[in-house]
N, C-alpha and C positions, 0 to 999 in steps of 0.2 A: 504494500500500500504506500509506504513512504517513498519507495523508488518510483512508483507511478506518478506520485505528486511532484517529485523532483523533476522527472522527465517533462511533465506537463508545464511546469514553471519555466524550464529552460526553453521550451518550444515557443512560449509566448514572449520571451524577451526579444526586443527589436533586433533584427538581423540574424536571429538564430533559426537554423533549419536543421532537420535531421541530417546525419552524415550521408554523403553520396554513396550509393551502392550501384555499381555498374550492372546492367542487365547482361544477358549472355554475350560473351566476347567472341564466340566462334559460331558463325551462321549455321553450319551443318549440325543438325541434331539427330540424324540417322546415319548409320555407318556408310550406306551407299548414296546418301543425299538424294533420295528418290523423289521428294516432293517439290513441285514447282512453287515458287514464291513470286508474286507480282512486285513486291518491294520489301525493303527492310528499313525500319526506323530505329535509330540508336540514340538514346537520351544521354546527354552529358550534363554535368552540374550547371547551375545558374540558368537553367531554361534553354540551353543550346541543344540542338539536335542535328544529326546527320541522317539523311535519307538516301537510299540507293534504289533505283528502279531497274527494270529488266534491261539488259544490254541491247544495243542496236547493231546488227551486222552491217559492215561497211564494204563487203566484197573482198575477195582474195583472202578470206580467213581472218581479216581484221575485225575488231570489235570496238564499239564506243560504249564505255561505262559511264552512266550518268549519276552524279551525286548532287545532292542539295544540302547545303549547310544553312541552318536557321540560327540566327544570332538574335537574342532578345533585345528589345529597345534599350539603347545606350550600353549594350553589352559589348564584349570584346573576346575573341578567341584567336589564338596564334598557332600556326602550324609549326611543328618541330623541324620539318623538312618539306620539300616539294616532291619527294619521291613517292610515287604510287606503285607499289611493288606487287608483281604477280609471281606466285610460287606454286609448285606442286603441293597437294594437300599436306600441310604440316612439314613441307620440305623446302628444298633450296629454291632460290629465285630462278625464274625462267624468262622474265621480261620486266621492264619498267615502263609504265604508262606515260604518255606525253599529254600534258594538258593542252587541249585543242581550242577550248572556248570557256570563258568565264563570264557570267552575267550576274548583275546585281539588281535587286528590286525589292519593293515592299509589297508582299502579297495581300490582296484584298483591300487595298487602300485606293479609293476612287481618285483618278487623276495621276496616280504614280506611274512612272515609266521604268521599263527595264533598260539598264545601261550595260553595254558590252564593254568589258574591261580588256585592256591590251595584254595584261598578264595576271596571273593569280597572285594576289597580294599575300604576304606572310601573315598579316593580321587582318581578320575580318571584323568589321565594326557594325553594330546595330545602329540604325538611324534613330533619331529622337522622335520621329513620327511613326505611327503604326506600332503594332505589338512586336513585330519581328522583321528582320531583313533577311532575305534569302539570297544566297550565292549559289548559282547553278554552275557546276563544274563538269565539263565533258572530258573524259580521259580516254585517249585512243591507245589501243594495243595493236601493233602491226606485226608483231612476231608470231610465229606459229604457236598455237595453244594446245595443251593436252585436252583430253575429253573432260577432265575435271581439274579445276584450279581454284586457288585462293587469291583474293585480292585484298590487300591491306592498305587502307588510306593512312596518311601520316597521323601520328599522335597529336593531340591538341593541348595547348597550355591555356588554362583559365586561372586568373588571379595568382599567377606564379607557380601553379601546380600542374604537372604533366599528367594527362589522362590518355589511356589507350582508346582506340576506336575499334569497333567490331570488324573482325576479319570476315569478309563476305566470301561465300562459296558459290561457284558457278559450275555448271556441267552441261554437256551436250545432251539435249533431249531429242532422241532420234525421231520419236513420233511427231514432234513439232518442227523438226529440221532446223533447230536453232539452239544457241546457248541460252541458259536462263539461270536466275538465282535459284538455289535449292536449299532445302532444309533436311 
């Protein structure tokens, strides 16, 4: 009882929130990663999120992997690196993705415009307007890919602390004739 009261008191203090607990850090939840997933959302502390959608084939075996980083109003997240690494499942690197396009906008805000950025900034900042700012990042992989691979976006720094981001797992779905996120 005393512990519960202490916890309740600590949570109502200004600026106090429960400690961050990362959700699943590895996308594949079955040994063969047999289930198709339309997307994957990973929550970071401070209200920041990373969302991955299904990849787009580019021809000649190349893929474009789409990520959306959501940064809360007046928030800030920083990449530890700009390397988007592709590996065999839990294995060595097979490719490094190249950022092909970065866009910035405020979703759901009337009159807001999407801006194409010339390069991916190291720090993503949330605007003072709207609830969040979205950075859409398209990463192209032009190297030959195995039937199943992992894709690891860079870790993120929030308020001086480094946080891992979910490793996404993709595989070839023969019945769909395309790569997709899998669980």
